[in-house]
C-alpha positions, 0 to 999 in steps of 0.5 A: 556436236560440230564436225571437224578434223584434227590431224596430228603429224609424226609417225609412231615407232622410234623416237629421237631425244637428241633435240627438241621435239616438233610440236604436234600438228593440227589442221584447219578444215571446212566442216559443219559447225554447231555451238550448243548451250546445255541446260537442265530442265523439266517437262512443264504444262502450258497451263495448270489448275493451281491448288493453293493454301486457303485462308486460315488462322494466322495465315499458316497451315500444316499438311496432314495428307498429300497425294503422291506426285503423279497420282491420277485423280478424278474431279472432286477427289482429295488432293491435300488436307491440312491439319484441322485439329484446332477446329475439333473442339469448336465444331463439337461446341457448334453442334451442341449449340444447334441441338440446344437451339432446336430443343429450345425452339420445340419446347417453346412451340409446345408451351405456346401451343398449350398456353394458346389452347388454354386461352382458346378454351377460356374464351369459349367458356366466356362466350358460353357464359355471355350466351347464358347471361343474354338469355337471362337478361332477355326474359320478359321484365313482367315475369321477374322482379326489377331486382332480378332483371337488374341483376341479369343485366349486370351479369350480362355486362360482366360476362361480356367484359370477361369475354373481352378480357379472355379474347385480349389474353388470347391475342396477347398470348399469340403475340408473345408466342410469335415473338418468342418463336421468332427469337428462338428461330433466329437463335437456331438460324444463327447457330446453324449458320455458325456451324455451317461456316465452321464446316465450310472452313474445315472443308476448305482445309481439304483441297479437291481436284477441279478436274480429272488429271494427274497431281504435281506436288508443289515445291517447298521453299527449301527446293524439294517437293512438299511433304506431310508435316510441312508448314505452308503459308496462305496462298502458297501453291500446294499442287498443280493439275496440268492440262496434259494436252499442252506440254512445253519445256521449262529449263534454266540458264545460269546467270554467267551464261546470260545472252547465250540463249535467245528467243527463236533458237532451235533446241533438242530435248532429251527426257531422262526417262526416255534417253533413246529419243530426242524431241525438237523444240524452239526457245519461246521465252527467256526471263528478264531477271535471274532468280534463285532456284531455291531459297538462300541459294547462291546461284542465279538462273534465268528461266527459259521456255521452249515449245515442243515441235510436232505432235505431243508425245503422250508419254511426256508428263510434267515434272519429268527431268530433261536435258536441253541442248540449245543450238545457239549457232549453226553453219552448214559449212565453215572454216574451223580450227581445233581449239588446241591450235589457237594462240593469243598475242599480248593484246589478246588477238587470235593467232595460229601458226601454219606449219613452217610459218610464223604466227598469223592473225585470224578473226574468230567466230563462235566456238564450241568445246572442240573447235572455233570458226575462223571468219577471216585469215585462214584457208581449209586443210592448213596444217597447224602447230599446237597453240597455247589455248584450250 
């Protein structure tokens, strides 16, 4: 904080009560000065993979399992699971439907093969009958009576017609079997597709790590980390997996302090987990709009982003709470007065009363909790009486 001197006059020991006491004396001084704005915040990642609530029925889901905050995971590991009990009955039905469709297809193929073999055998019998009838019809006519010759030719004609009908029956059987097979295969494919779609939907209810890293559990709208049993909405961030190679600081500025922090200001960051070490940082962003830090909060805050200077400390992890002191004003040398020495006129003009003199106006610069900078109207090492400002 700022360096300043406050010297009180008088000596300890005996006191006099015969008259009014001389007010305590303070002193102006030439000293370095800093005005700091204290913020609360946390270590944050510049970028992070977000795991969100997937498309679910009614747009709502209940957390059934959730990895712990800061848990180390490998790519593909579970990070969160949502309740899938509503899919259990449907999944069983889909599995049964696939099994039935497979059985029906196998049954149809077996029946078709049996029917086709019977039709093929019938065609062969009819072909043999035609061959025999042709042999009889080709016998010399002079060896048989005209009636026998005519009957032989009629038998050949009938056998050939029977062969044609048998071949047509075989072709019809094959066409019918192909249609039935295609129908059964389509039904099986549809059943498998429905089962696969349902299984994919169930799999989507298990969020898995897209990379190696640590898990940062998302925030509930009540301002606390999510936990098992919470109901979450479609698209809500359930967890993040930050890029640990790029770390920054996220802090919050109360709306009543609007304007006190600006981009480019230096800052010092102290992480609660490592109180003995201070990290240098610089403000790189201040949100344009104040928002509620949590749902239904009466407070409003601006989000302040800070870039850590130098090499990133490997101990810093997103989520660690931090104290941020933004150096809003800094001067290596300035005339400063204790705040206790300030007086204000009826028109709110700043004044001080040097020892043995009347009040004199001064021009004030920035102040901190202890002292204020005097831009004009006062020299260093001037004894001052206590004023009416704190």
